[in-house]
Structures are given as structure tokens and as C-alpha cells.
N, C-alpha and C positions, 0 to 999 in steps of 0.2 A: 328110556333115552328119547324116543320119539315124542312122547307126551311132554317131556321136559322142554324139548326144542319148540314145540307148538306153544306151550305156555310162555316161554321167553319171547317168542315172536309176537304173541298177542299183547304181552306187556309193553313191548317196544312200540307197537302200533298205537296203543292207547296213550303212551307218553307223547307220541308224535301228534296225535289228535289234540291232546291237552295243550301242547305247545302252540298249536295253530288256532285254538279256540273255536270260534264260529266256523271258520274255513276248514278246520279239521273235521268237524261234523259234516259239512257240505261235501268235502272230497271223500271222506270215509264212506258216505252213503252212495256217492256217485260211482265209485269204483267197486264198492262192497267186497273188499278182501275178507272182511269179517261180517257176520250177519247184521242187518240193519237194527235189529232189536238191541244188540250189544252196543252199537254206536250211539243210538238214541238214549239207551239206559245210562251209558257213561256220560252222555251230554247232560242228562238230568242230575247225575252225581256232581258234575262240574257246577251246575246251577246251585246245588245245595252248599257247595263250598264258596259260593259267591264269585266264582271266576268268570261266569257269563250270566246273562239274564235269562229268565224263563222264556219270555216271548222271543228273544233273539235265537235261543236254541230251537224253538218251534219253527220260526221263519226259515232259518238256514237248514233245518231238517227237511222241511217241505221242499225247498229249492233243490236240495241234494237228491231227494227221492225222484222229483220230476226230471232232473238232469240225467239221472241214471236211466230212466225210461226213455228219454230222448235218444240216448245212445242205442238202446235196444230197438227203438222205432227206426232209427237210421240204418241199423244193420238189416232189418227186415225190408226197408224201402229201397235201399241202394245196393244191398248185397244179395238179398233174397235167400231162398232155400240153400243154394250151393255154398254160400258163405257160412250159414249156420251149421250145415253138415260138416264143413271142414274145420271150423274154429269154435263151434258152440261149446265143446267140452272145456275149453280154456276159460269160459265165463260161466261155467256151471249150468249150461242149458242143454237139455237132452232133446233129441229129435222127437221122441215119443210124446214129450210134453208139448212141443211145438205143434205136433199133429193134432193133439187134443184141443189146444188153444185155437188153432186155425179152424177146426170144425165148429167150435163154439162161436167164433167170430162170424163165420159164414152163415151159421144158422140163426144167431140172435142179433147180429148187427153191432153197431158201435157202442151201444149201451153196456155191452159185456165188459168193456174196458174199465168201467167203474166197479161193477159188482165183483169181478175177478180179483180186484186188488185186495180183497179180504180173505182170499182163499190161498193157503200155503202153496208154494211153487208157482201156481198160475199168476201170482201177484206180479212177477216180473215177466214171465214168459208171454203173457197176453200182448205185450207191446210189440213183439216180433211180427205176428200175423197182422196186427194193426198197420204196421209199416208196409208189409207185403201187399196189403189191400189198398195202400195209399189213402188211408183214412185222413180226413181233414186234420192238419197239424194243430190248428187252434182248438178244435173240439177235443182232440186227443190230450192236449195239454190241460185243458179245463177239467176234464173228467179225471185225469191222473192226479191233479192238484187237489180236487175235492175229496178224492178217496184217500189221499196221503195225509190230509190234515188230522182226522181222528186218530189214525195209526201213530202219527208223530206225537200228538198230544199225550196219548196213552203212555207211551214208553218214556218220554221225557218226564212226565208227571211221576211215574213209578220210580224212575231213577232218582228223582229229587226227593221223593218220600222215603225211599230206602236209605239214601245217603251212603254211608260207609259200607252198607250191606247191599249195594246195588247189584252185585254179582248174583244175587238170589232172584234176579228179575224174572227169569223163566218161570219159577214156581209161582211167583206173585202174579205174573201176567196171565197164567193159564185160566184163572177164573174170569178174566175179561175177554181173552182171545176166543175161547170156545163159544161163548154167546155171540161174539162178533161174526164168527163163521156161520152160525145158524141164521143170524139176521141177513148175512150176505146171500145165503142160499134162498131164504124167503124172498129177498128182493129179486133174486134171479128168477124165481118161479113167477112172481108178479109180473116181471118184465116179459117173460116168455108168454104168459097168458095174454098180456097186452098186445104183443106182436101178433099172436094168433088171431085175436079178435079183430085187430086192425086189418090183417091180410084177408080175412074172411069178408069183412065189410067192403073191401075194395073189389072182391071177386063177385059180389052180388050184383 
């Protein structure tokens, strides 16, 4: 019964996204009631049907991803830890993940906002400590947008390629997501080494 209700709700949300077209993708990503992979994959399916354009889906997908992280950044900047502790569970944010992200941000600096976008869970959570640290909003937006572009292109493209079988996107995406995570970790290591060398250079 529960699974049937969830399936029906998902179906209604997707119909709503389809009815709004580009703005359905934008709003769907911004509030993320369902995972971004599903929203973007469904957007790709709409592209395959000719209901929206490929580049339009990507543009509104990136805008939606950035807007969602603006909200999380605002929560961190203006509400701080007390707001996250009280209401985080309602937006699927756990304090233990915020603690990890905050430690990363303090240790590695603003650049972690880019690399963390490719790591599950941390992808959204990193925005909260960025806000708490009052990171430059323009730099935050730039790094978030740059990291959102390849993620958006990947899932829109896969949804378009799969067409009617877009619901199989998780299986299809695995072969791309896993290497992306490894690349993100490699970038993180390079960034950490760069920060260490730079800090040592300043201390000499």
C-alpha cells in the first residue's frame, strides 16, 4: 500500500513537472522533493519527446540546482546551526553530515564547494557551512554553477538517450557517476596538496 502511494505521488509530481516544462525542471530541482537525478532524467525524456529543447533543459537544470543551493546557503548564513538542528530533517539534512561538511570547509577552504558537488550527500550539504562561514556569495554561485553543469548535462543526456526507458537511468548512470566520484576525490586531493604547499610557502 505504501509503495503504491509513493509511486502514485511520484507520477503526479512528474506530470506536474511536464505541465510546467522548463519551469517544472527548475522548481523540481530547487525544492528537490524527488532526487535531482530523476528530475533531470525526466527532463531528458521530455527532450526526446520534443516537448522541450536539449539546451533549455540544461540551462534550467543548472539554474534550478544553483537556486536550491542558494536556499541552503541562506539557511546556513542567516539561520546557522540552530536552524539546521531544528528543521534540517525536513529538508533531508542530517547534522552529522553538516559537521563533516563544516570540517571540510574549515580545513580546505572555499574550493571544497566545487569538489564536494560530485560526492553523494555532500553535494547539497556543503552549501550550509559555506553560508555559515559567510563565503562570498558570487564565488559560491560561480563554483556551484560550474560543478552543476556536467552533472546536469549527464542526466539530461541519459534521459534523452533512454527515451521511454528513462526510468532505468540509475543503472545507466552508474558507469558515469562512479568515475565522476573518483575524479572528484582526485581533484580534492590535488586541492588539499595545493593548499598545504601554499600554507608552507607562506610560513617560510
